[in-house]
C-alpha positions as CSV (number, residue, x, y, z in Angstrom):
1,X,-27.0,7.8,-36.6
2,X,-26.2,7.2,-33.2
3,X,-25.4,3.8,-30.8
4,X,-27.3,4.2,-27.7
5,X,-24.6,1.8,-26.2
6,X,-21.5,4.3,-26.5
7,X,-22.1,6.1,-23.1
8,X,-22.0,2.0,-21.1
9,X,-19.0,1.3,-23.3
10,X,-17.3,4.5,-22.4
11,X,-18.0,4.0,-18.7
12,X,-16.9,0.2,-18.5
13,X,-13.7,1.2,-20.5
14,X,-13.2,3.9,-17.6
15,X,-14.4,1.7,-15.0
16,X,-11.3,-1.5,-15.7
17,X,-8.7,1.5,-16.7
18,X,-9.7,2.9,-12.5
19,X,-9.9,-0.8,-11.5
20,X,-6.3,-1.6,-12.7
21,X,-4.4,1.2,-10.6
22,X,-3.8,-0.2,-7.5
23,X,-2.8,-3.7,-9.0
24,X,0.2,-1.6,-10.7
25,X,0.7,0.5,-7.8
26,X,2.3,-2.7,-5.8
27,X,4.5,-5.4,-7.2
28,X,6.0,-8.6,-5.8
29,X,9.1,-9.8,-4.1
30,X,10.5,-10.9,-7.7
31,X,9.6,-8.0,-9.1
32,X,12.3,-5.6,-7.0
33,X,14.2,-7.4,-5.0
34,X,17.0,-10.3,-5.3
35,X,16.1,-13.0,-3.9
36,X,20.3,-14.3,-4.7
37,X,21.4,-11.1,-2.6
38,X,20.3,-11.4,1.0
39,X,22.0,-10.9,3.6
40,X,22.1,-9.9,7.5
41,X,22.0,-6.7,9.0
42,X,22.6,-5.3,12.3
43,X,21.8,-2.2,14.1
44,X,20.2,-0.1,15.7
45,X,15.9,-0.4,15.4
46,X,15.3,3.3,14.6
47,X,11.3,3.4,13.3
48,X,8.6,1.5,12.4
49,X,5.7,2.4,9.8
50,X,2.9,0.6,10.4
51,X,0.9,0.6,7.7
52,X,-0.4,-1.7,4.7
53,X,0.5,-2.8,2.0
54,X,3.4,-2.7,3.6
55,X,5.2,-2.0,6.8
56,X,8.5,-0.6,6.8
57,X,11.6,-0.4,9.6
58,X,14.4,1.6,10.1
59,X,17.2,0.1,11.6
60,X,20.7,2.4,11.8
61,X,24.1,0.8,11.0
62,X,27.7,2.0,10.5
63,X,28.7,3.3,7.2
64,X,32.4,2.1,5.9
65,X,33.6,5.7,6.8
66,X,32.0,5.1,10.7
67,X,28.7,6.9,10.3
68,X,25.8,6.0,10.5
69,X,23.5,5.7,7.6
70,X,19.6,4.1,7.8
71,X,18.7,1.1,6.5
72,X,15.1,1.0,5.2
73,X,13.1,-2.7,5.1
74,X,10.3,-3.7,3.6
75,X,7.8,-5.6,5.6
76,X,5.0,-7.8,4.8
77,X,0.9,-7.4,5.5
78,X,-0.1,-6.1,8.9
79,X,-2.2,-9.2,8.7
80,X,0.3,-11.6,8.0
81,X,3.0,-9.8,10.7
82,X,0.1,-10.3,13.2
83,X,-0.6,-13.6,12.1
84,X,3.5,-14.4,13.1
85,X,2.9,-12.1,16.2
86,X,4.5,-9.4,15.3
87,X,2.8,-6.3,16.5
88,X,3.7,-3.1,16.0
89,X,4.6,-2.6,20.2
90,X,7.4,-5.8,19.5
91,X,8.9,-2.9,17.8
92,X,8.4,0.1,19.7
93,X,9.8,-2.0,22.8
94,X,12.7,-2.5,20.5
95,X,14.1,1.4,20.1
96,X,17.3,2.0,20.6
97,X,18.5,-1.7,20.6
98,X,20.7,-3.3,18.2
99,X,18.7,-6.3,16.1
100,X,19.6,-8.6,13.2
101,X,17.4,-8.4,9.9
102,X,18.1,-10.8,7.5
103,X,16.7,-8.8,3.8
104,X,17.2,-9.2,-0.1
105,X,19.1,-6.3,-1.8
106,X,16.4,-3.8,-4.1
107,X,16.7,-5.1,-7.0
108,X,16.8,-1.5,-8.8
109,X,20.7,-1.1,-6.8
110,X,18.6,1.3,-4.9
111,X,21.3,1.7,-1.8
112,X,20.2,0.3,2.1
113,X,16.8,-1.2,0.6
114,X,15.8,-4.5,1.4
115,X,12.9,-7.2,1.6
116,X,13.3,-8.2,5.3
117,X,12.6,-12.2,5.8
118,X,13.1,-12.1,9.6
119,X,14.0,-10.1,12.8
120,X,16.4,-11.1,16.3
121,X,15.6,-8.9,18.9
122,X,18.4,-8.8,21.2
123,X,15.8,-10.9,23.7
124,X,16.6,-13.6,21.2
125,X,13.0,-14.0,20.0
126,X,12.8,-14.2,16.3
127,X,10.2,-13.2,14.1
128,X,9.4,-13.6,10.8
129,X,9.1,-10.0,9.1
130,X,8.2,-11.5,4.8
131,X,8.4,-14.3,2.3
132,X,11.3,-17.3,2.9
133,X,12.5,-16.7,-0.4
134,X,15.7,-18.8,1.1
135,X,14.3,-21.7,2.6
136,X,15.1,-20.5,6.0
137,X,12.2,-21.6,7.7
138,X,11.1,-24.2,5.0
139,X,8.9,-22.6,3.7
140,X,9.7,-20.4,0.7
141,X,7.3,-18.1,0.7
């Protein structure tokens, strides 16, 4: 005797696994970054990856030996950045200029990888780039 609903059950399980794959690829701030290891990093803004689910900026800083090292900052989503007044053009207009970025270090110890909370451009303008885990903006999110 065969079960007529077996193919439907298998299809449902396969669909559930397929739906879970994108969820596995995206983690919360707390899973990847340490809110107790935040600092301000000053260097030259070199590039931006304006993409979802997170944008990224790259800043060259001087190492202890005096050599330039690239630091990667993970930002919020494009829609969150735009809501805060940040556009890709803001970044591009500041390429080659010295900026200060507040970021929290990666939990896995990966060198020069941070989650950014804000950026300060040379003209003094400050833009929020991610979660306010330290409460600097009075929001803690």
